[in-house]
PyMOL commands that place a pseudoatom at each C-alpha (Angstrom):
pseudoatom trace, name=CA, resn=MET, resi=1, chain=A, elem=C, hetatm=0, pos=[-102.326, -43.798, -162.285]
pseudoatom trace, name=CA, resn=THR, resi=2, chain=A, elem=C, hetatm=0, pos=[-100.956, -41.324, -159.631]
pseudoatom trace, name=CA, resn=ILE, resi=3, chain=A, elem=C, hetatm=0, pos=[-97.372, -42.293, -159.867]
pseudoatom trace, name=CA, resn=ALA, resi=4, chain=A, elem=C, hetatm=0, pos=[-96.633, -39.884, -156.166]
pseudoatom trace, name=CA, resn=ASN, resi=5, chain=A, elem=C, hetatm=0, pos=[-98.132, -38.149, -153.219]
pseudoatom trace, name=CA, resn=VAL, resi=6, chain=A, elem=C, hetatm=0, pos=[-96.111, -34.824, -153.370]
pseudoatom trace, name=CA, resn=LEU, resi=7, chain=A, elem=C, hetatm=0, pos=[-96.385, -32.195, -151.813]
pseudoatom trace, name=CA, resn=LEU, resi=8, chain=A, elem=C, hetatm=0, pos=[-94.922, -28.986, -152.907]
pseudoatom trace, name=CA, resn=VAL, resi=9, chain=A, elem=C, hetatm=0, pos=[-93.576, -26.363, -150.972]
pseudoatom trace, name=CA, resn=ASP, resi=10, chain=A, elem=C, hetatm=0, pos=[-91.790, -22.643, -151.747]
pseudoatom trace, name=CA, resn=ASP, resi=11, chain=A, elem=C, hetatm=0, pos=[-93.264, -19.320, -151.068]
pseudoatom trace, name=CA, resn=GLU, resi=12, chain=A, elem=C, hetatm=0, pos=[-93.167, -17.844, -154.416]
pseudoatom trace, name=CA, resn=VAL, resi=13, chain=A, elem=C, hetatm=0, pos=[-96.697, -18.678, -155.827]
pseudoatom trace, name=CA, resn=GLY, resi=14, chain=A, elem=C, hetatm=0, pos=[-95.452, -18.254, -159.847]
pseudoatom trace, name=CA, resn=PHE, resi=15, chain=A, elem=C, hetatm=0, pos=[-93.159, -20.952, -158.916]
pseudoatom trace, name=CA, resn=VAL, resi=16, chain=A, elem=C, hetatm=0, pos=[-95.373, -23.078, -157.373]
pseudoatom trace, name=CA, resn=GLU, resi=17, chain=A, elem=C, hetatm=0, pos=[-98.221, -22.676, -159.857]
pseudoatom trace, name=CA, resn=THR, resi=18, chain=A, elem=C, hetatm=0, pos=[-95.903, -23.439, -162.870]
pseudoatom trace, name=CA, resn=MET, resi=19, chain=A, elem=C, hetatm=0, pos=[-94.479, -26.722, -161.058]
pseudoatom trace, name=CA, resn=THR, resi=20, chain=A, elem=C, hetatm=0, pos=[-97.758, -28.045, -159.628]
pseudoatom trace, name=CA, resn=LYS, resi=21, chain=A, elem=C, hetatm=0, pos=[-98.423, -28.115, -163.717]
pseudoatom trace, name=CA, resn=ARG, resi=22, chain=A, elem=C, hetatm=0, pos=[-96.041, -29.439, -164.975]
pseudoatom trace, name=CA, resn=LEU, resi=23, chain=A, elem=C, hetatm=0, pos=[-96.190, -31.986, -161.899]
pseudoatom trace, name=CA, resn=THR, resi=24, chain=A, elem=C, hetatm=0, pos=[-99.532, -32.722, -162.213]
pseudoatom trace, name=CA, resn=LYS, resi=25, chain=A, elem=C, hetatm=0, pos=[-98.943, -33.829, -166.336]
pseudoatom trace, name=CA, resn=ARG, resi=26, chain=A, elem=C, hetatm=0, pos=[-96.640, -35.949, -165.328]
pseudoatom trace, name=CA, resn=ASN, resi=27, chain=A, elem=C, hetatm=0, pos=[-99.580, -37.808, -163.023]
pseudoatom trace, name=CA, resn=LEU, resi=28, chain=A, elem=C, hetatm=0, pos=[-98.169, -36.510, -159.455]
pseudoatom trace, name=CA, resn=SER, resi=29, chain=A, elem=C, hetatm=0, pos=[-100.661, -35.725, -156.850]
pseudoatom trace, name=CA, resn=VAL, resi=30, chain=A, elem=C, hetatm=0, pos=[-99.498, -32.121, -156.269]
pseudoatom trace, name=CA, resn=THR, resi=31, chain=A, elem=C, hetatm=0, pos=[-100.472, -30.581, -152.767]
pseudoatom trace, name=CA, resn=ALA, resi=32, chain=A, elem=C, hetatm=0, pos=[-98.794, -26.991, -152.446]
pseudoatom trace, name=CA, resn=ALA, resi=33, chain=A, elem=C, hetatm=0, pos=[-97.644, -25.062, -149.465]
pseudoatom trace, name=CA, resn=HIS, resi=34, chain=A, elem=C, hetatm=0, pos=[-96.227, -21.835, -149.636]
pseudoatom trace, name=CA, resn=SER, resi=35, chain=A, elem=C, hetatm=0, pos=[-94.571, -21.312, -145.926]
pseudoatom trace, name=CA, resn=GLY, resi=36, chain=A, elem=C, hetatm=0, pos=[-92.928, -24.306, -143.789]
pseudoatom trace, name=CA, resn=LYS, resi=37, chain=A, elem=C, hetatm=0, pos=[-95.722, -23.874, -141.624]
pseudoatom trace, name=CA, resn=ASP, resi=38, chain=A, elem=C, hetatm=0, pos=[-98.216, -23.865, -143.854]
pseudoatom trace, name=CA, resn=ALA, resi=39, chain=A, elem=C, hetatm=0, pos=[-96.442, -27.487, -144.836]
pseudoatom trace, name=CA, resn=LEU, resi=40, chain=A, elem=C, hetatm=0, pos=[-96.250, -28.882, -141.354]
pseudoatom trace, name=CA, resn=LYS, resi=41, chain=A, elem=C, hetatm=0, pos=[-100.382, -28.985, -141.147]
pseudoatom trace, name=CA, resn=VAL, resi=42, chain=A, elem=C, hetatm=0, pos=[-100.034, -30.283, -144.905]
pseudoatom trace, name=CA, resn=LEU, resi=43, chain=A, elem=C, hetatm=0, pos=[-98.590, -32.823, -143.090]
pseudoatom trace, name=CA, resn=ASP, resi=44, chain=A, elem=C, hetatm=0, pos=[-100.959, -32.870, -140.173]
pseudoatom trace, name=CA, resn=ASP, resi=45, chain=A, elem=C, hetatm=0, pos=[-103.949, -33.482, -142.007]
pseudoatom trace, name=CA, resn=ASN, resi=46, chain=A, elem=C, hetatm=0, pos=[-102.551, -35.038, -145.067]
pseudoatom trace, name=CA, resn=GLU, resi=47, chain=A, elem=C, hetatm=0, pos=[-100.605, -38.653, -144.149]
pseudoatom trace, name=CA, resn=THR, resi=48, chain=A, elem=C, hetatm=0, pos=[-100.404, -40.085, -148.550]
pseudoatom trace, name=CA, resn=ILE, resi=49, chain=A, elem=C, hetatm=0, pos=[-98.246, -37.251, -149.182]
pseudoatom trace, name=CA, resn=GLU, resi=50, chain=A, elem=C, hetatm=0, pos=[-94.747, -39.153, -150.225]
pseudoatom trace, name=CA, resn=VAL, resi=51, chain=A, elem=C, hetatm=0, pos=[-92.867, -36.686, -150.937]
pseudoatom trace, name=CA, resn=VAL, resi=52, chain=A, elem=C, hetatm=0, pos=[-91.733, -32.883, -150.311]
pseudoatom trace, name=CA, resn=ILE, resi=53, chain=A, elem=C, hetatm=0, pos=[-90.293, -30.918, -152.851]
pseudoatom trace, name=CA, resn=LEU, resi=54, chain=A, elem=C, hetatm=0, pos=[-89.074, -28.294, -150.392]
pseudoatom trace, name=CA, resn=ASP, resi=55, chain=A, elem=C, hetatm=0, pos=[-87.531, -24.601, -151.090]
pseudoatom trace, name=CA, resn=VAL, resi=56, chain=A, elem=C, hetatm=0, pos=[-84.102, -23.384, -148.378]
pseudoatom trace, name=CA, resn=LYS, resi=57, chain=A, elem=C, hetatm=0, pos=[-84.575, -19.954, -148.781]
pseudoatom trace, name=CA, resn=MET, resi=58, chain=A, elem=C, hetatm=0, pos=[-88.239, -19.009, -147.814]
pseudoatom trace, name=CA, resn=PRO, resi=59, chain=A, elem=C, hetatm=0, pos=[-89.085, -16.063, -145.017]
pseudoatom trace, name=CA, resn=GLY, resi=60, chain=A, elem=C, hetatm=0, pos=[-90.649, -17.113, -141.491]
pseudoatom trace, name=CA, resn=MET, resi=61, chain=A, elem=C, hetatm=0, pos=[-89.563, -20.908, -141.539]
pseudoatom trace, name=CA, resn=ASP, resi=62, chain=A, elem=C, hetatm=0, pos=[-86.564, -21.323, -143.792]
pseudoatom trace, name=CA, resn=GLY, resi=63, chain=A, elem=C, hetatm=0, pos=[-86.127, -24.895, -145.752]
pseudoatom trace, name=CA, resn=ILE, resi=64, chain=A, elem=C, hetatm=0, pos=[-83.781, -26.432, -143.330]
pseudoatom trace, name=CA, resn=GLU, resi=65, chain=A, elem=C, hetatm=0, pos=[-86.041, -26.055, -140.261]
pseudoatom trace, name=CA, resn=THR, resi=66, chain=A, elem=C, hetatm=0, pos=[-88.725, -27.142, -142.181]
pseudoatom trace, name=CA, resn=LEU, resi=67, chain=A, elem=C, hetatm=0, pos=[-86.447, -30.360, -143.844]
pseudoatom trace, name=CA, resn=ARG, resi=68, chain=A, elem=C, hetatm=0, pos=[-85.773, -30.571, -139.539]
pseudoatom trace, name=CA, resn=GLU, resi=69, chain=A, elem=C, hetatm=0, pos=[-88.759, -30.477, -138.222]
pseudoatom trace, name=CA, resn=ILE, resi=70, chain=A, elem=C, hetatm=0, pos=[-90.652, -32.466, -141.377]
pseudoatom trace, name=CA, resn=LYS, resi=71, chain=A, elem=C, hetatm=0, pos=[-88.082, -35.508, -140.915]
pseudoatom trace, name=CA, resn=THR, resi=72, chain=A, elem=C, hetatm=0, pos=[-88.381, -35.362, -136.605]
pseudoatom trace, name=CA, resn=ARG, resi=73, chain=A, elem=C, hetatm=0, pos=[-92.592, -35.502, -136.896]
pseudoatom trace, name=CA, resn=PHE, resi=74, chain=A, elem=C, hetatm=0, pos=[-92.500, -37.172, -140.569]
pseudoatom trace, name=CA, resn=PRO, resi=75, chain=A, elem=C, hetatm=0, pos=[-89.584, -39.141, -140.668]
pseudoatom trace, name=CA, resn=LEU, resi=76, chain=A, elem=C, hetatm=0, pos=[-90.803, -42.181, -143.429]
pseudoatom trace, name=CA, resn=THR, resi=77, chain=A, elem=C, hetatm=0, pos=[-91.952, -39.036, -146.231]
pseudoatom trace, name=CA, resn=GLU, resi=78, chain=A, elem=C, hetatm=0, pos=[-88.443, -38.394, -148.044]
pseudoatom trace, name=CA, resn=VAL, resi=79, chain=A, elem=C, hetatm=0, pos=[-87.639, -34.865, -149.168]
pseudoatom trace, name=CA, resn=ILE, resi=80, chain=A, elem=C, hetatm=0, pos=[-85.988, -33.443, -152.028]
pseudoatom trace, name=CA, resn=MET, resi=81, chain=A, elem=C, hetatm=0, pos=[-84.073, -29.828, -151.471]
pseudoatom trace, name=CA, resn=LEU, resi=82, chain=A, elem=C, hetatm=0, pos=[-84.682, -27.201, -153.955]
pseudoatom trace, name=CA, resn=THR, resi=83, chain=A, elem=C, hetatm=0, pos=[-82.718, -24.113, -154.208]
pseudoatom trace, name=CA, resn=GLY, resi=84, chain=A, elem=C, hetatm=0, pos=[-82.123, -21.121, -156.636]
pseudoatom trace, name=CA, resn=HIS, resi=85, chain=A, elem=C, hetatm=0, pos=[-78.917, -20.169, -154.127]
pseudoatom trace, name=CA, resn=ALA, resi=86, chain=A, elem=C, hetatm=0, pos=[-77.040, -23.162, -153.373]
pseudoatom trace, name=CA, resn=THR, resi=87, chain=A, elem=C, hetatm=0, pos=[-73.939, -23.506, -151.805]
pseudoatom trace, name=CA, resn=VAL, resi=88, chain=A, elem=C, hetatm=0, pos=[-72.469, -26.616, -150.453]
pseudoatom trace, name=CA, resn=GLU, resi=89, chain=A, elem=C, hetatm=0, pos=[-72.618, -26.161, -147.071]
pseudoatom trace, name=CA, resn=THR, resi=90, chain=A, elem=C, hetatm=0, pos=[-76.428, -25.992, -147.457]
pseudoatom trace, name=CA, resn=GLY, resi=91, chain=A, elem=C, hetatm=0, pos=[-76.226, -28.867, -149.235]
pseudoatom trace, name=CA, resn=ILE, resi=92, chain=A, elem=C, hetatm=0, pos=[-74.457, -30.793, -147.088]
pseudoatom trace, name=CA, resn=GLU, resi=93, chain=A, elem=C, hetatm=0, pos=[-76.831, -29.769, -143.830]
pseudoatom trace, name=CA, resn=GLY, resi=94, chain=A, elem=C, hetatm=0, pos=[-80.326, -30.789, -145.447]
pseudoatom trace, name=CA, resn=MET, resi=95, chain=A, elem=C, hetatm=0, pos=[-78.559, -33.851, -146.038]
pseudoatom trace, name=CA, resn=LYS, resi=96, chain=A, elem=C, hetatm=0, pos=[-77.225, -34.433, -142.662]
pseudoatom trace, name=CA, resn=LEU, resi=97, chain=A, elem=C, hetatm=0, pos=[-80.646, -33.500, -141.869]
pseudoatom trace, name=CA, resn=GLY, resi=98, chain=A, elem=C, hetatm=0, pos=[-82.155, -36.579, -143.938]
pseudoatom trace, name=CA, resn=ALA, resi=99, chain=A, elem=C, hetatm=0, pos=[-83.046, -34.992, -147.293]
pseudoatom trace, name=CA, resn=PHE, resi=100, chain=A, elem=C, hetatm=0, pos=[-83.644, -37.563, -150.031]
pseudoatom trace, name=CA, resn=ASP, resi=101, chain=A, elem=C, hetatm=0, pos=[-81.748, -35.168, -152.180]
pseudoatom trace, name=CA, resn=TYR, resi=102, chain=A, elem=C, hetatm=0, pos=[-80.749, -31.624, -153.482]
pseudoatom trace, name=CA, resn=LEU, resi=103, chain=A, elem=C, hetatm=0, pos=[-81.461, -30.163, -156.549]
pseudoatom trace, name=CA, resn=MET, resi=104, chain=A, elem=C, hetatm=0, pos=[-81.015, -26.567, -158.334]
pseudoatom trace, name=CA, resn=LYS, resi=105, chain=A, elem=C, hetatm=0, pos=[-83.671, -24.585, -159.983]
pseudoatom trace, name=CA, resn=PRO, resi=106, chain=A, elem=C, hetatm=0, pos=[-84.661, -24.484, -162.363]
pseudoatom trace, name=CA, resn=CYS, resi=107, chain=A, elem=C, hetatm=0, pos=[-83.958, -27.863, -162.392]
pseudoatom trace, name=CA, resn=ASP, resi=108, chain=A, elem=C, hetatm=0, pos=[-84.397, -30.101, -165.262]
pseudoatom trace, name=CA, resn=MET, resi=109, chain=A, elem=C, hetatm=0, pos=[-87.946, -32.352, -164.611]
pseudoatom trace, name=CA, resn=ASP, resi=110, chain=A, elem=C, hetatm=0, pos=[-86.964, -35.608, -166.060]
pseudoatom trace, name=CA, resn=VAL, resi=111, chain=A, elem=C, hetatm=0, pos=[-84.661, -35.989, -163.277]
pseudoatom trace, name=CA, resn=LEU, resi=112, chain=A, elem=C, hetatm=0, pos=[-86.910, -34.796, -160.729]
pseudoatom trace, name=CA, resn=MET, resi=113, chain=A, elem=C, hetatm=0, pos=[-88.994, -36.664, -161.633]
pseudoatom trace, name=CA, resn=GLU, resi=114, chain=A, elem=C, hetatm=0, pos=[-86.502, -39.759, -161.565]
pseudoatom trace, name=CA, resn=LYS, resi=115, chain=A, elem=C, hetatm=0, pos=[-85.596, -38.183, -157.985]
pseudoatom trace, name=CA, resn=VAL, resi=116, chain=A, elem=C, hetatm=0, pos=[-89.590, -38.575, -156.678]
pseudoatom trace, name=CA, resn=GLY, resi=117, chain=A, elem=C, hetatm=0, pos=[-90.176, -42.373, -157.987]
pseudoatom trace, name=CA, resn=GLU, resi=118, chain=A, elem=C, hetatm=0, pos=[-87.199, -43.177, -156.330]
pseudoatom trace, name=CA, resn=GLY, resi=119, chain=A, elem=C, hetatm=0, pos=[-88.392, -40.892, -153.042]
pseudoatom trace, name=CA, resn=ALA, resi=120, chain=A, elem=C, hetatm=0, pos=[-91.686, -42.463, -153.468]
pseudoatom trace, name=CA, resn=ALA, resi=121, chain=A, elem=C, hetatm=0, pos=[-90.687, -45.588, -153.418]
pseudoatom trace, name=CA, resn=LYS, resi=122, chain=A, elem=C, hetatm=0, pos=[-88.166, -45.578, -150.380]
pseudoatom trace, name=CA, resn=LYS, resi=123, chain=A, elem=C, hetatm=0, pos=[-91.429, -44.451, -148.227]
pseudoatom trace, name=CA, resn=ARG, resi=124, chain=A, elem=C, hetatm=0, pos=[-93.296, -47.039, -149.434]
pseudoatom trace, name=CA, resn=GLY, resi=125, chain=A, elem=C, hetatm=0, pos=[-90.229, -49.772, -149.106]
pseudoatom trace, name=CA, resn=HIS, resi=126, chain=A, elem=C, hetatm=0, pos=[-89.661, -48.259, -145.406]
pseudoatom trace, name=CA, resn=GLU, resi=127, chain=A, elem=C, hetatm=0, pos=[-94.352, -48.503, -145.380]
pseudoatom trace, name=CA, resn=ASP, resi=128, chain=A, elem=C, hetatm=0, pos=[-94.187, -51.934, -146.528]
pseudoatom trace, name=CA, resn=LYS, resi=129, chain=A, elem=C, hetatm=0, pos=[-91.408, -53.580, -143.774]
pseudoatom trace, name=CA, resn=ILE, resi=130, chain=A, elem=C, hetatm=0, pos=[-93.253, -52.172, -140.269]
pseudoatom trace, name=CA, resn=VAL, resi=131, chain=A, elem=C, hetatm=0, pos=[-96.680, -53.520, -141.799]
pseudoatom trace, name=CA, resn=GLN, resi=132, chain=A, elem=C, hetatm=0, pos=[-94.796, -56.732, -142.478]
pseudoatom trace, name=CA, resn=ALA, resi=133, chain=A, elem=C, hetatm=0, pos=[-92.807, -56.599, -138.733]
pseudoatom trace, name=CA, resn=ARG, resi=134, chain=A, elem=C, hetatm=0, pos=[-95.886, -55.411, -137.330]
pseudoatom trace, name=CA, resn=VAL, resi=135, chain=A, elem=C, hetatm=0, pos=[-98.182, -58.457, -138.241]
pseudoatom trace, name=CA, resn=LYS, resi=136, chain=A, elem=C, hetatm=0, pos=[-95.345, -61.090, -137.876]
pseudoatom trace, name=CA, resn=GLU, resi=137, chain=A, elem=C, hetatm=0, pos=[-95.528, -59.468, -134.249]
pseudoatom trace, name=CA, resn=ILE, resi=138, chain=A, elem=C, hetatm=0, pos=[-99.552, -60.592, -134.193]
pseudoatom trace, name=CA, resn=THR, resi=139, chain=A, elem=C, hetatm=0, pos=[-99.004, -63.821, -135.986]
pseudoatom trace, name=CA, resn=ASN, resi=140, chain=A, elem=C, hetatm=0, pos=[-96.162, -64.852, -132.611]
pseudoatom trace, name=CA, resn=ARG, resi=141, chain=A, elem=C, hetatm=0, pos=[-98.030, -63.754, -130.141]
pseudoatom trace, name=CA, resn=ARG, resi=142, chain=A, elem=C, hetatm=0, pos=[-101.038, -65.968, -131.529]
pseudoatom trace, name=CA, resn=ALA, resi=143, chain=A, elem=C, hetatm=0, pos=[-98.786, -69.255, -132.047]
for i in range(1, 143): cmd.bond("trace and resi %d" % i, "trace and resi %d" % (i + 1))
show_as sticks, trace
zoom trace
């Protein structure tokens, strides 16, 4: 059984390949992207993504820009920022922009899995509330 649908975004191809294997073995459904623009295209085409694991330092559209765009266009999707170059300022900025959490590379797989599970649960909870509100609205119109 799949625990969560994850989008892994990092410009380092080797890192993405290794992490995809490790996360898939832990029952995650993993889609990969190698840039911020690619990540946004994947999210446009795949509404089942629940959690994005996003590298901060990427050429072109960096992780902070990508996070900002994800939260604007896909507000329920949770984002875990991942970086080998963490600064307090970047972490604070990411959290202000709506990142679910912020982890250092290399991160402990158990910690990452815990965060992915929490992020997916949070997204599902929000989606359930939206569905319940719509059902209530439709039911009230009929009454």
